[in-house]
Backbone as a printed PyTorch tensor [residue, N CA C, xyz], in Angstrom:
tensor([[[158.7330, -39.9890, -53.9140],
         [157.9100, -40.5280, -52.8510],
         [157.1390, -41.7300, -53.4050]],

        [[157.1780, -42.8040, -52.6780],
         [156.4930, -44.0160, -53.1260],
         [155.0280, -43.9900, -52.7000]],

        [[154.2560, -44.8690, -53.3000],
         [152.8380, -44.9930, -52.9490],
         [152.7040, -45.3520, -51.4650]],

        [[153.5680, -46.2050, -50.9910],
         [153.5470, -46.6200, -49.5820],
         [153.7830, -45.4200, -48.6630]],

        [[154.7170, -44.5590, -49.0230],
         [154.9930, -43.3680, -48.2220],
         [153.7920, -42.4160, -48.2090]],

        [[153.1500, -42.2660, -49.3620],
         [151.9560, -41.4190, -49.4490],
         [150.8630, -41.9640, -48.5420]],

        [[150.6260, -43.2570, -48.6290],
         [149.5950, -43.9040, -47.8030],
         [149.9100, -43.7090, -46.3210]],

        [[151.1490, -43.9350, -45.9340],
         [151.5370, -43.8090, -44.5260],
         [151.3470, -42.3870, -44.0100]],

        [[151.7870, -41.3940, -44.7880],
         [151.6740, -40.0010, -44.3470],
         [150.2160, -39.5770, -44.1880]],

        [[149.4000, -39.8630, -45.1910],
         [147.9980, -39.4580, -45.1240],
         [147.2820, -40.2090, -44.0100]],

        [[147.5880, -41.4750, -43.8610],
         [146.9730, -42.2880, -42.8180],
         [147.2900, -41.7270, -41.4280]],

        [[148.5390, -41.3580, -41.2160],
         [148.9440, -40.7900, -39.9290],
         [148.2530, -39.4570, -39.6610]],

        [[148.1670, -38.6070, -40.6750],
         [147.5880, -37.2780, -40.4820],
         [146.0740, -37.3070, -40.3030]],

        [[145.4140, -38.2830, -40.9120],
         [143.9540, -38.3190, -40.8520],
         [143.4130, -39.3030, -39.8270]],

        [[144.2500, -40.2350, -39.3790],
         [143.7890, -41.2540, -38.4570],
         [143.0290, -42.3790, -39.1470]],

        [[143.0860, -42.3880, -40.4790],
         [142.4290, -43.4310, -41.2740],
         [143.3330, -44.6560, -41.3210]],

        [[142.7420, -45.8350, -41.3210],
         [143.5220, -47.0650, -41.3860],
         [144.3160, -47.1610, -42.6820]],

        [[145.4590, -47.7890, -42.6070],
         [146.3350, -47.8990, -43.7750],
         [145.6800, -48.6670, -44.9190]],

        [[144.9500, -49.7180, -44.5840],
         [144.3070, -50.5310, -45.6180],
         [143.2790, -49.6990, -46.3840]],

        [[142.4570, -48.9700, -45.6420],
         [141.4540, -48.1160, -46.2680],
         [142.1100, -46.9910, -47.0750]],

        [[143.1470, -46.3920, -46.5130],
         [143.8360, -45.3030, -47.2080],
         [144.5130, -45.8140, -48.4710]],

        [[145.0490, -47.0300, -48.4460],
         [145.6580, -47.6000, -49.6420],
         [144.6350, -47.7090, -50.7630]],

        [[143.4290, -48.1520, -50.4280],
         [142.3710, -48.2730, -51.4350],
         [142.0040, -46.9040, -52.0110]],

        [[141.9640, -45.8870, -51.1680],
         [141.6460, -44.5310, -51.6180],
         [142.7400, -44.0080, -52.5420]],

        [[143.9850, -44.1370, -52.1260],
         [145.1090, -43.6480, -52.9390],
         [145.1880, -44.4110, -54.2560]],

        [[145.0070, -45.7080, -54.2050],
         [145.0370, -46.5370, -55.4110],
         [143.9410, -46.1070, -56.3910]],

        [[142.7320, -45.8790, -55.8840],
         [141.6370, -45.4210, -56.7220],
         [141.9140, -44.0600, -57.3340]],

        [[142.4700, -43.1550, -56.5430],
         [142.8130, -41.8280, -57.0350],
         [143.8540, -41.9140, -58.1500]],

        [[144.9050, -42.6890, -57.9260],
         [145.9710, -42.8090, -58.9290],
         [145.4530, -43.4600, -60.2150]],

        [[144.5970, -44.4450, -60.0880],
         [144.0050, -45.0710, -61.2730],
         [143.1760, -44.0610, -62.0630]],

        [[142.4210, -43.2370, -61.3570],
         [141.6080, -42.2160, -62.0200],
         [142.4730, -41.2090, -62.7630]],

        [[143.5560, -40.7780, -62.1420],
         [144.4670, -39.8260, -62.7780],
         [145.1070, -40.4490, -64.0200]],

        [[145.5450, -41.6990, -63.9110],
         [146.1560, -42.3880, -65.0620],
         [145.1860, -42.4730, -66.2290]],

        [[143.9320, -42.8370, -65.9370],
         [142.9210, -42.9530, -67.0070],
         [142.6410, -41.6000, -67.6360]],

        [[142.5450, -40.5670, -66.8160],
         [142.2950, -39.2320, -67.3230],
         [143.4240, -38.7820, -68.2430]],

        [[144.6590, -38.9900, -67.8180],
         [145.8000, -38.5870, -68.6360],
         [145.8910, -39.3970, -69.9220]],

        [[145.5870, -40.6820, -69.8330],
         [145.6360, -41.5360, -71.0220],
         [144.5840, -41.1280, -72.0370]],

        [[143.4110, -40.7200, -71.5760],
         [142.3190, -40.3390, -72.4700],
         [142.4530, -38.9310, -73.0250]],

        [[143.2680, -38.1020, -72.3660],
         [143.4000, -36.7140, -72.8310],
         [144.6190, -36.5210, -73.7230]],

        [[145.3980, -37.5600, -73.9350],
         [146.5440, -37.4860, -74.8290],
         [147.8260, -36.9620, -74.2120]],

        [[147.8880, -36.8630, -72.8890],
         [149.1110, -36.3940, -72.2390],
         [150.0850, -37.5060, -72.0780]]])
């Protein structure tokens, strides 16, 4: 599943705008990447 597909699905289910949802998903993914990089995974 691509980032675009994730954004579209969540946006449709929540009624949140795609632009806003993209920023939320992008922020979440960045946080996960940083956490994994810092924990040695």
